[in-house]
C-alpha positions as CSV (number, residue, x, y, z in Angstrom):
1,M,189.9,180.5,166.4
2,E,186.3,180.0,165.1
3,E,185.5,183.6,165.8
4,N,187.9,184.8,163.2
5,K,186.3,182.7,160.5
6,D,182.9,184.5,160.9
7,R,184.5,187.9,160.7
8,L,184.7,189.7,157.3
9,A,188.1,190.7,155.9
10,F,187.1,194.4,155.7
11,G,185.0,196.6,157.9
12,R,182.4,199.3,157.1
13,K,185.1,202.0,156.8
14,N,187.0,200.0,154.3
15,Y,184.0,199.4,152.0
16,I,183.0,203.1,152.2
17,L,186.6,204.1,151.2
18,M,186.5,201.6,148.4
19,L,183.3,203.1,147.0
20,V,184.8,206.6,147.2
21,G,187.8,205.3,145.3
22,I,185.7,203.7,142.6
23,A,183.7,206.9,142.3
24,L,186.9,209.0,141.9
25,L,188.0,206.6,139.2
26,V,184.8,206.9,137.3
27,I,184.7,210.6,137.6
28,G,188.3,210.9,136.5
29,F,187.7,208.8,133.4
30,F,184.6,210.7,132.6
31,I,186.4,214.0,132.9
32,M,189.0,212.7,130.4
33,T,186.2,212.1,127.9
34,L,184.9,215.7,128.2
35,D,188.1,217.1,126.6
36,T,187.4,218.9,123.4
37,Q,190.9,219.1,122.1
38,P,192.0,216.5,119.4
39,Y,193.3,213.3,120.8
40,G,192.5,214.4,124.4
41,L,195.5,216.7,124.6
42,G,193.7,219.5,126.5
43,F,193.8,220.3,130.2
44,L,191.0,217.9,131.0
45,G,192.4,214.9,129.2
46,I,196.1,215.3,130.1
47,T,196.1,217.0,133.5
48,L,192.9,217.0,135.6
49,G,191.5,213.6,134.6
50,P,194.6,211.6,135.3
51,I,195.2,213.4,138.6
52,I,191.7,212.4,139.8
53,V,192.2,208.8,138.6
54,M,195.5,208.6,140.5
55,A,193.7,210.0,143.6
56,G,191.2,207.2,143.1
57,F,193.9,204.5,143.0
58,I,195.5,206.0,146.1
59,V,192.2,205.9,148.0
60,E,191.7,202.3,146.9
61,V,195.2,201.2,148.2
62,F,194.5,203.1,151.4
63,A,191.1,201.4,151.8
64,I,192.7,198.0,151.4
65,L,195.6,198.6,153.8
66,I,193.7,200.4,156.6
67,K,192.7,198.4,159.7
68,D,189.1,198.7,160.8
């Protein structure tokens, strides 16, 4: 029982996936700011950016749920 207390909740693979997910989120939001159309209604602001942000959230959920 004492061995489980010293162990971290996540392993190395989990933390790497979390960093990848955070990077995808940052990249997605940055891509949305690059849109030159008014109110962000161009391809970057309405299509590409949100798809990358959703991929980042999916990677984050996967990183939390995966067992090391």
